[in-house]
N, C-alpha and C positions, 0 to 999 in steps of 0.2 A: 503493500500501498503506499508505503514509504517513496518508494521507488516512483509510483505513478503518478504525486503528486509534485515532484522535482520536475518530473519533461513536461508539466505544462507552466508555461510562459504565461505572466500576466504582464496585462496590458502596461503601459510607463503611464503614468499621472501624466495628465496633461499639464504642460508647461506653462507656470504665471505670465513668464513673460512675452508668451506668445501671445495672450489675451489681452496685454498690455501695448502689445503694439499694433496689433486690428485695431484694440477701442480708438489708437491715436493717430493711425491710417483714415478711420472713421472721421474721429472728430475732422480731422483735415480739410478731407471732401466734404464734407456735411459745414464747416465753414464757408468754405471756398464758392461753395453754391449759393448761401445763403445773402454773402459778398455781392457774387455775380445779380443774384434776384435783387439785390437791394440797388445795387446801381442801375440792370436795366429797366426798374421800376420809376427811377429819377429820370433816366436820359428821356423815356417814355412821355413824361407827366407833362402834360399841355392839354388848355383846356381854353375857347372863346366863347364870348358870353356877351352878349349885347345889355351894356348898362345905360338907361337913360337918353339910347336915342345913337350910344357912341360901340362901336364893336369894338371891346378890349378884350388881349389873350393874355392869361399867365401860363411862364416858363418855368423850367429849373432854371434854364441859364438868366433869368432879368434880377437873379439872387449870389454874389459870389461865395454866399454860404452854402449853396445848394449844385452849385459847382463844384464846392471843393470836397462837401461830402460825396458826390459820386465819383469824381476819379480817387478820392481815398480808396472808398470801396473797388473801385477794381483794380487800384493800383492791390492791393491786401488782396483779391483772386487771385492777381498774377502771381502773386510772393508765396501765396499760399499752397497754391499747385507745384510750385518750387518746391517749398518744403517736400510736400506729401515728395517727391523723387527725392529727396536727398534723407527723408524719415525712412522709405523702401530701404535703401540701399545701405545704409545708417543699420536696419533691423537685418539685414541678408551677412552682414559679415561685421565682426566686429569691430566699435570704431572705439577710436580713443576718446577720454573723458573732455581732450580741448575740443574735438567738433561739436559735440553735445552740448559744450556751451555756446560754441558760434549757431548753432541753433537755437539755443534760447534766446542769443540776444536778435538774432531774427524773428521770432517771438514779440517777442520784449518790440521792437520796432513795428511791426505789423497790430501788437494792440495798443498800442500809442495810436497809431495812423489812424486808427478805424476811430478810437473814442474820440479824438479829436473831430473826426468828419462827423460821428453823433452828436458830439456839444455841438456843433456848430451849427446843424442840422436842426437840434431840436430848438436853441434860442431865435431864430427865424421863425420856423413853423408854427413858434407860441404866438408871436410878435402877429405870425399871419392869422393867428385863430383868435386871440384876442385883443390884438390890437394893442396900443401905449394909447390912452390919452393925455398924457403928458410933454410926448414929443408928438404928440399930433396926429396918429399914426393909428389908424382907422382897421377893422379885422375886415380879410377878403374872404375867409373861409365860407359866410355865409353867402358871399355871388359864386363861389368859383368853388364850390360843393368838391366834384368831383373828382380835381388837381388836386386838391385836400386831401383826400382820402386815401391814394395813391400817396402822395409825401408822407402819410403817418403809416402805411403798410411798407413803407420803400424806408421809414427809421425805424422800424420793430424788426423788420428783417436784420437791420443793421444795429439792431442793440442786442437782439437773438448771439447775430457771428462776434459782436464782443464778448461774451460771454464767454462764446464756445474760445476764442482766439486766448482769453483771461487763463481758462483751464488749459490749453494745450500749454503755454509760458509758464503755468506751473508744473507741470508735467515735465517740458525742457529742462527747466530747475530744479525737478528733480533726478533726471537722467544724467544732467551735469556731473553732480554729487555721488553718485550712485558707483560701487565698485566692481568692473568686474566681474564677470564671475568664471 
């Protein structure tokens, strides 16, 4: 009986680092898709209305903060796809801690870029939604509802990608300090 039990091979337990790499790749892919969707929603947001007999048009390019937001998300998407390939290469071969530190710096820059874009778009979006009576700025979202709704969706997608990039930054920081096995 003892001889039979010794001949049965058990499946090796799954490696936890395999799941960690897969989740990191999934997070990078999801963050890049969310950033791309946010940029696309912003780039395509435009609405024309007839207001007091005058044709008015609202576009993302009317505000420099919205332009910055759109291009920040587009750049973040491109950099995230680039880091996706780098993460796959690091996963295939054991890499030095220095390389993981560079990936951490990369993720930190992307997180900061998306955070700045979110802050700029949120500030101008708030003024567009509620106005500023002290400065004499009137709210426009009551006239351009479809335009403002697209902006809200775009900013929400960008905040979602910001959370994902923040998690990726923490993961990269952890990986840069983890000893190689």
